[in-house]
C-alpha positions as CSV (number, residue, x, y, z in Angstrom):
1,M,7.3,7.5,0.4
2,I,5.8,5.1,2.9
3,L,9.0,4.9,4.9
4,E,8.8,8.4,6.2
5,K,10.6,9.3,9.3
6,G,8.8,7.9,12.4
7,L,6.6,5.3,10.6
8,P,6.9,1.9,12.2
9,C,8.8,-0.8,10.2
10,N,11.2,-3.7,10.7
11,I,13.4,-3.9,7.6
12,D,15.4,-6.8,8.9
13,A,12.3,-9.0,9.3
14,E,11.3,-8.1,5.7
15,K,14.7,-9.1,4.4
16,F,14.8,-12.4,6.4
17,L,11.4,-13.3,5.1
18,L,12.1,-12.5,1.4
19,G,15.5,-14.2,1.6
20,S,14.0,-17.3,3.1
21,I,11.3,-17.5,0.4
22,Q,14.0,-16.9,-2.3
23,L,16.1,-19.7,-0.9
24,E,13.4,-22.3,-0.3
25,G,10.9,-21.6,-3.0
26,N,7.1,-21.6,-3.6
27,E,5.9,-23.5,-0.6
28,R,7.3,-20.9,1.7
29,F,5.8,-18.1,-0.4
30,V,2.3,-19.7,-0.4
31,A,2.4,-20.0,3.4
32,C,3.3,-16.3,3.8
33,A,1.0,-15.1,1.1
34,A,-2.0,-16.5,3.0
35,V,-1.4,-13.6,5.4
36,L,0.8,-10.9,3.8
37,A,0.1,-8.6,0.9
38,E,2.3,-6.2,-1.1
39,R,1.2,-3.2,1.0
40,D,2.5,-4.8,4.2
41,F,6.2,-4.2,3.2
42,A,7.6,-0.9,4.2
43,L,10.3,-0.5,1.5
44,E,9.2,0.0,-2.1
45,K,11.9,-2.4,-3.4
46,H,10.6,-5.1,-1.1
47,R,7.1,-4.6,-2.4
48,L,8.5,-5.0,-6.0
49,I,10.3,-8.2,-5.1
50,W,7.2,-9.6,-3.4
51,T,5.0,-8.8,-6.5
52,A,7.6,-10.5,-8.7
53,M,7.4,-13.6,-6.5
54,Q,3.6,-13.5,-6.6
55,T,3.7,-13.4,-10.4
56,L,6.0,-16.3,-10.6
57,D,3.9,-18.4,-8.3
58,A,0.7,-17.6,-10.1
59,A,2.3,-18.7,-13.4
60,G,3.4,-22.0,-11.8
61,R,7.1,-21.1,-12.1
62,V,9.8,-21.7,-9.5
63,I,10.6,-18.9,-7.1
64,G,14.4,-18.5,-6.7
65,R,17.0,-15.8,-6.9
66,V,17.6,-16.1,-10.6
67,E,13.9,-16.4,-11.5
68,V,13.1,-13.3,-9.4
69,A,15.9,-11.4,-11.1
70,N,14.6,-12.4,-14.5
71,E,11.1,-11.3,-13.7
72,L,12.2,-7.9,-12.4
73,T,14.4,-7.5,-15.5
74,R,11.3,-8.3,-17.7
75,L,9.4,-5.5,-15.9
76,N,12.4,-3.1,-16.1
77,Q,12.5,-3.0,-12.3
78,L,15.8,-4.7,-11.5
79,E,17.6,-1.4,-11.0
80,S,14.7,-0.2,-8.8
81,V,15.5,-3.0,-6.2
82,D,19.3,-2.1,-6.3
83,G,20.1,-4.8,-8.8
84,L,21.1,-8.4,-8.6
85,S,23.5,-7.7,-5.8
86,Y,20.6,-6.8,-3.4
87,L,18.8,-10.0,-4.3
88,I,22.0,-12.0,-3.6
89,S,22.4,-10.2,-0.2
90,L,18.9,-11.4,0.9
91,D,19.7,-15.1,1.0
92,D,23.5,-15.2,0.8
93,G,24.7,-17.3,3.8
94,M,21.2,-17.5,5.2
95,P,20.5,-20.7,7.3
96,H,17.2,-22.6,7.0
97,I,14.6,-20.9,9.2
98,A,12.1,-23.6,10.4
99,N,9.3,-21.2,11.2
100,L,8.6,-17.8,9.6
101,D,5.5,-17.1,11.7
102,S,7.2,-14.7,14.0
103,Y,8.6,-12.7,11.0
104,V,5.2,-12.7,9.4
105,Q,3.6,-11.4,12.5
106,I,6.2,-8.6,13.0
107,I,5.7,-7.4,9.4
108,C,1.9,-7.6,9.8
109,D,1.9,-5.6,13.0
110,K,4.2,-2.9,11.6
111,S,2.0,-2.6,8.5
112,V,-1.1,-2.1,10.6
113,L,0.7,0.5,12.7
114,R,1.7,2.4,9.6
115,Q,-1.8,2.3,8.2
116,I,-3.2,3.7,11.5
117,A,-0.6,6.5,11.5
118,I,-1.3,7.4,7.8
119,A,-5.0,7.3,8.4
120,A,-4.7,9.4,11.5
121,Q,-2.5,12.0,9.7
122,S,-5.0,12.1,6.8
123,L,-7.9,12.7,9.2
124,M,-5.9,15.3,11.1
125,N,-5.2,17.2,7.9
126,R,-8.8,17.1,6.9
127,A,-9.9,18.3,10.3
128,L,-7.4,21.2,10.2
129,L,-8.6,22.3,6.8
130,A,-12.2,22.3,8.1
131,G,-13.4,21.2,4.7
132,D,-15.5,18.2,5.8
133,E,-18.5,17.8,8.1
134,P,-17.5,16.4,11.5
135,G,-19.9,13.5,11.0
136,N,-18.2,12.5,7.8
137,L,-14.8,12.6,9.5
138,L,-16.0,10.5,12.4
139,A,-17.6,8.0,10.1
140,D,-14.4,7.7,8.1
141,A,-12.4,7.2,11.2
142,E,-14.7,4.5,12.5
143,R,-14.7,2.7,9.2
144,T,-10.9,2.8,8.8
145,L,-10.3,1.5,12.3
146,A,-13.0,-1.2,11.8
147,L,-11.3,-2.4,8.6
148,L,-7.9,-2.4,10.2
149,S,-9.2,-4.4,13.1
150,Q,-9.9,-7.2,10.6
151,R,-6.1,-7.6,10.2
152,D,-6.0,-10.4,12.7
153,D,-6.1,-13.0,9.9
154,S,-2.5,-13.9,10.7
155,R,-3.6,-15.2,14.1
156,A,-6.4,-17.4,12.6
157,V,-6.7,-20.8,14.2
158,F,-7.6,-23.6,11.8
159,M,-9.6,-26.6,13.1
160,N,-10.7,-29.9,11.7
161,P,-14.4,-31.1,11.9
162,G,-13.9,-32.9,15.2
163,G,-12.4,-29.8,16.8
164,I,-15.2,-27.6,15.6
165,M,-17.9,-30.0,16.9
166,D,-16.2,-30.6,20.2
167,G,-15.7,-26.9,20.8
168,F,-19.3,-25.9,20.1
169,A,-21.1,-24.4,23.1
170,G,-23.7,-26.8,24.4
171,G,-22.1,-29.9,22.9
172,F,-22.9,-32.0,19.9
173,D,-26.7,-32.0,20.3
174,A,-26.7,-28.2,20.2
175,F,-24.3,-28.3,17.2
176,I,-26.6,-30.3,15.0
177,T,-29.7,-28.4,16.1
178,P,-28.5,-24.8,16.8
179,S,-32.0,-23.4,16.7
180,R,-32.8,-25.4,19.8
181,G,-29.5,-24.6,21.5
182,G,-30.7,-21.5,23.2
183,N,-28.7,-19.0,21.1
184,G,-31.3,-18.4,18.4
185,I,-33.8,-15.6,18.1
186,H,-37.3,-17.0,17.6
187,L,-39.5,-15.1,15.1
188,P,-43.1,-14.4,16.4
189,W,-44.8,-16.4,13.6
190,P,-44.3,-20.2,14.2
191,D,-44.5,-21.2,10.5
192,V,-41.9,-18.6,9.5
193,D,-39.7,-19.5,12.5
194,S,-39.9,-23.1,11.5
195,L,-38.9,-22.4,7.9
196,V,-35.8,-20.3,8.8
197,C,-35.0,-22.3,12.0
198,S,-34.8,-19.1,14.0
199,L,-32.3,-16.4,13.6
200,Q,-28.8,-17.5,14.7
201,P,-25.8,-15.4,15.9
202,A,-24.2,-13.5,13.0
203,D,-27.2,-14.1,10.7
204,F,-27.8,-11.2,8.3
205,M,-31.5,-11.0,7.4
206,V,-33.1,-8.6,5.0
207,L,-36.8,-7.9,5.4
208,A,-38.0,-6.0,2.4
209,A,-41.3,-4.6,1.1
210,R,-42.9,-1.8,-0.9
211,P,-43.5,1.4,1.1
212,S,-46.3,1.1,3.7
213,H,-46.6,-2.7,3.3
214,G,-45.7,-3.3,7.0
215,K,-41.9,-3.5,7.2
216,T,-41.8,-1.6,10.5
217,S,-44.8,-3.5,11.9
218,A,-43.0,-6.8,11.3
219,A,-39.8,-5.5,12.7
220,L,-41.6,-4.3,15.9
221,Q,-43.2,-7.8,16.3
222,I,-39.7,-9.3,16.1
223,A,-38.3,-6.8,18.6
224,L,-41.2,-7.5,21.0
225,A,-40.9,-11.3,20.8
226,T,-37.1,-11.1,21.3
227,A,-37.4,-8.7,24.3
228,K,-40.2,-10.8,25.9
229,A,-37.8,-13.8,25.6
230,G,-35.3,-11.8,27.8
231,K,-32.9,-10.7,25.1
232,G,-32.2,-7.1,24.4
233,V,-32.8,-5.4,21.0
234,A,-31.0,-2.5,19.5
235,Y,-33.5,-0.8,17.3
236,F,-32.1,1.8,14.9
237,S,-35.2,3.7,13.5
238,L,-33.9,5.9,10.8
239,E,-37.4,7.0,9.7
240,M,-39.9,7.1,12.6
241,S,-39.4,9.0,15.8
242,R,-39.1,7.0,19.0
243,D,-42.5,8.3,20.2
244,A,-44.2,7.1,17.0
245,L,-42.5,3.7,17.3
246,I,-43.6,3.1,20.9
247,R,-47.2,4.3,20.1
248,R,-47.3,1.7,17.4
249,L,-46.0,-0.9,19.8
250,I,-48.7,0.0,22.4
251,S,-51.4,-0.3,19.7
252,A,-50.3,-3.8,18.7
253,V,-50.0,-5.0,22.3
254,A,-53.2,-3.4,23.6
255,L,-55.1,-4.5,20.4
256,V,-56.4,-0.9,20.1
257,D,-56.9,0.8,16.7
258,S,-53.9,3.1,16.2
259,Q,-56.0,5.8,14.5
260,K,-58.3,5.9,17.5
261,M,-55.3,6.4,19.7
262,R,-54.1,9.2,17.5
263,N,-57.3,11.2,17.6
264,G,-58.1,10.3,21.3
265,H,-61.5,8.7,20.6
266,L,-61.1,5.8,23.1
267,S,-63.5,3.9,25.2
268,A,-62.9,3.2,28.9
269,D,-62.1,-0.4,28.0
270,E,-59.6,0.7,25.4
271,R,-57.9,3.1,27.8
272,E,-57.6,0.3,30.3
273,R,-56.0,-2.0,27.7
274,I,-53.6,0.7,26.8
275,R,-52.6,1.1,30.5
276,S,-52.0,-2.6,30.7
277,A,-49.9,-2.5,27.5
278,R,-47.8,0.2,29.0
279,Q,-47.1,-1.9,32.1
280,E,-46.3,-4.9,29.8
281,I,-43.7,-3.1,27.6
282,E,-42.2,-0.3,29.8
283,S,-39.4,-2.4,31.2
284,L,-38.7,-4.5,28.0
285,P,-35.1,-4.2,26.8
286,I,-35.9,-2.6,23.4
287,W,-33.3,0.2,23.1
288,T,-33.8,3.0,20.6
289,P,-31.5,6.0,20.1
290,D,-32.8,9.6,19.8
291,Y,-30.9,10.3,16.6
292,R,-31.8,9.2,13.1
293,G,-29.0,10.5,10.9
294,Y,-26.9,7.4,11.1
295,T,-24.0,6.1,8.9
296,T,-23.0,2.5,9.3
297,P,-19.8,3.3,11.3
298,A,-22.0,5.4,13.6
299,I,-24.3,2.4,14.1
300,R,-21.3,0.3,15.1
301,R,-20.1,3.0,17.5
302,A,-23.5,3.3,19.1
303,L,-23.9,-0.4,19.3
304,K,-20.6,-0.8,21.1
305,M,-21.6,1.8,23.6
306,L,-25.0,0.1,24.2
307,M,-23.4,-3.3,24.6
308,A,-21.0,-2.0,27.2
309,T,-24.0,-1.5,29.6
310,H,-26.7,-3.9,28.3
311,E,-26.9,-7.4,27.0
312,I,-28.1,-7.4,23.4
313,G,-29.5,-10.3,21.5
314,A,-30.5,-8.8,18.1
315,V,-30.1,-5.6,16.0
316,I,-32.8,-4.1,13.8
317,V,-32.0,-1.3,11.2
318,D,-35.1,0.4,9.9
319,H,-34.3,1.0,7.1
320,F,-31.3,0.4,4.8
321,H,-32.0,3.0,2.2
322,L,-32.0,5.8,4.8
323,L,-28.5,5.2,5.9
324,Q,-26.4,8.3,5.3
325,S,-23.4,8.4,3.0
326,I,-19.8,8.9,4.0
327,G,-18.4,11.9,2.3
328,H,-19.5,12.3,-1.4
329,E,-20.5,8.7,-2.2
330,E,-22.9,8.0,-5.0
331,D,-26.0,6.0,-4.1
332,R,-24.7,2.8,-5.6
333,Q,-21.4,3.1,-3.9
334,R,-23.1,4.0,-0.6
335,Y,-25.4,1.0,-0.7
336,G,-22.7,-1.4,-1.6
337,R,-20.5,-0.2,1.3
338,A,-23.3,-0.2,3.7
339,A,-24.3,-3.8,2.8
340,D,-20.7,-4.9,3.4
341,D,-20.5,-3.0,6.7
342,L,-23.7,-4.4,8.2
343,Q,-22.8,-8.0,7.2
344,R,-19.4,-7.5,8.8
345,Y,-20.9,-6.1,12.0
346,A,-23.2,-9.1,12.3
347,K,-20.2,-11.3,12.3
348,E,-18.1,-9.0,14.5
349,F,-20.7,-8.8,17.3
350,S,-22.0,-12.3,16.7
351,L,-25.6,-11.0,16.6
352,P,-28.5,-11.5,14.2
353,F,-29.0,-8.3,12.2
354,V,-32.5,-7.7,10.7
355,V,-32.2,-5.0,8.1
356,L,-35.3,-3.5,6.6
357,A,-35.2,-2.5,2.9
358,Q,-37.4,-1.0,0.2
359,L,-38.4,-2.7,-3.0
360,N,-38.6,-0.9,-6.3
361,R,-42.0,-0.3,-7.9
362,K,-41.6,-2.9,-10.8
363,C,-43.4,-5.6,-8.9
364,E,-46.3,-3.3,-8.2
365,D,-46.5,-2.1,-11.8
366,E,-46.5,-5.7,-13.0
367,N,-49.0,-6.7,-10.2
368,R,-47.0,-9.7,-9.0
369,A,-45.3,-10.9,-5.8
370,P,-41.8,-9.4,-5.3
371,G,-38.6,-11.2,-6.2
372,L,-34.9,-10.8,-5.5
373,S,-34.4,-8.6,-8.5
374,D,-36.8,-6.0,-7.0
375,L,-34.5,-5.0,-4.1
376,A,-34.1,-1.3,-4.8
377,E,-30.8,-0.1,-6.3
378,T,-28.5,-2.7,-4.9
379,G,-27.7,-6.3,-5.6
380,K,-25.1,-6.2,-2.8
381,L,-27.8,-6.6,-0.2
382,E,-29.1,-9.7,-1.8
383,Q,-25.6,-11.1,-2.2
384,N,-24.6,-10.5,1.4
385,A,-27.8,-11.6,3.1
386,D,-28.2,-15.0,4.7
387,I,-32.0,-14.7,4.6
388,V,-34.1,-12.4,2.3
389,M,-37.8,-12.2,3.3
390,F,-40.5,-10.1,1.6
391,A,-43.7,-8.8,3.2
392,H,-46.2,-8.8,0.4
393,R,-49.7,-7.2,0.7
394,P,-51.4,-7.4,-2.8
395,E,-54.4,-5.3,-1.6
396,L,-52.1,-2.2,-1.7
397,Y,-51.3,-2.4,-5.3
398,A,-53.1,0.2,-7.4
399,K,-54.5,-2.5,-9.7
400,N,-56.1,-4.4,-6.8
401,R,-57.8,-1.5,-4.9
402,A,-61.2,-2.6,-6.1
403,R,-60.8,-6.2,-5.0
404,P,-62.3,-6.5,-1.5
405,E,-61.4,-10.2,-1.3
406,L,-57.7,-9.2,-1.0
407,H,-58.3,-7.0,2.1
408,G,-56.0,-8.2,4.9
409,V,-54.4,-10.8,2.7
410,A,-50.6,-10.9,3.2
411,E,-47.7,-13.2,2.5
412,F,-44.2,-13.6,3.9
413,I,-42.0,-14.9,1.1
414,V,-38.6,-16.3,2.0
415,A,-36.8,-15.7,-1.3
416,K,-33.3,-16.6,-0.2
417,Q,-32.0,-18.7,2.6
418,R,-28.3,-19.6,2.6
419,N,-28.7,-22.6,4.8
420,G,-32.2,-23.8,4.1
421,P,-35.2,-23.9,1.8
422,V,-37.2,-21.0,0.4
423,G,-41.0,-20.8,0.6
424,K,-44.1,-18.7,1.2
425,I,-46.2,-18.4,4.3
426,D,-49.8,-17.2,4.1
427,M,-50.5,-14.4,6.5
428,V,-53.1,-11.8,7.4
429,F,-52.4,-8.1,8.2
430,L,-54.6,-6.6,10.9
431,K,-54.4,-3.0,9.6
432,H,-56.1,-1.3,12.6
433,I,-53.4,-2.6,15.0
434,Q,-50.6,-2.8,12.4
435,K,-49.8,-6.4,13.0
436,F,-49.1,-9.6,11.0
437,E,-50.7,-12.8,12.1
């Protein structure tokens, strides 16, 4: 079925590769299996032969013409590959081929081209039937192409420790202390920044809290510090409008009560501070789109467009649980896919991603600090994250409302750090200006 007319394939390359493995055994198979999979073969019978070889190798048995024939016979598939005569034709008279890399690459390339063609045909059929929302079709197309672009594994370059250290930008000193090498994003709170050693390229950080505990305030402080350091920030606000976001930023920079700004009851001094804050932030490279209904593939597309014209040093997604589904996904499926997508984008663009997330209410019901198990509805986010940090304000718990000694008390809890220690930093939250200190 896959070998429909017009689909790219190279049958000779597949035959040469299978014949060479059959002739020379398991070592050849292992080298090819590091890159190829069953789906990469165009002919059904070649996929069956490859799967039989895979079964033999996994069982620690020798891969050879007779062994492959016996395995196919056991599975009642020998006739499906045109019998023993076809297996004989693969390696009969074949010379030793020193390097199979070129054949592997040909098979890989043809496989990717077929997958692109099939995906494009499927998208075209769905578009012609007009049964899907255009946004869902675009998101599917983005995701499919992004996944296919990962198929460069066959061109991977392996390096030993010396090669890795010698090739690191900035030399050995920068390698052993990357947070001082100039590539990191410094967090605006020195103790927190010291604990996590700054955010490095490709870091995937989850900043989580209960609703109204200050996730967005913390994210804006990170964006402001990054932009003041001369590095652009792509800020995807899926909840607040751009206007509301910038008003909150002005309040924090001007040190003016955000509620007084909203109702207009400002003194002359406060108005002057607001004008100064405007001058301070108006040219900062904090880039926010005017659309909030984002899927993860749409974020990738928008980020590529932004990076074509501006230098970006960090990405903030506010917040994870508001990302839209693709098609008819259930929540669990949507969150798992989104967590995988965002982690992959951090690596693809080599940028730190700060992703805000919501905690479930169990920690509040039990009147305790949050833990990793409180990440709402998905363990995938915890699994994928390099850093998980909670913003905790116990004064907002219902059971603590009558405790004035907790007013303004806050904590940043680093509950997971893949490359370093965990810990807790005592903070205060200045509610009138929406700011952690």
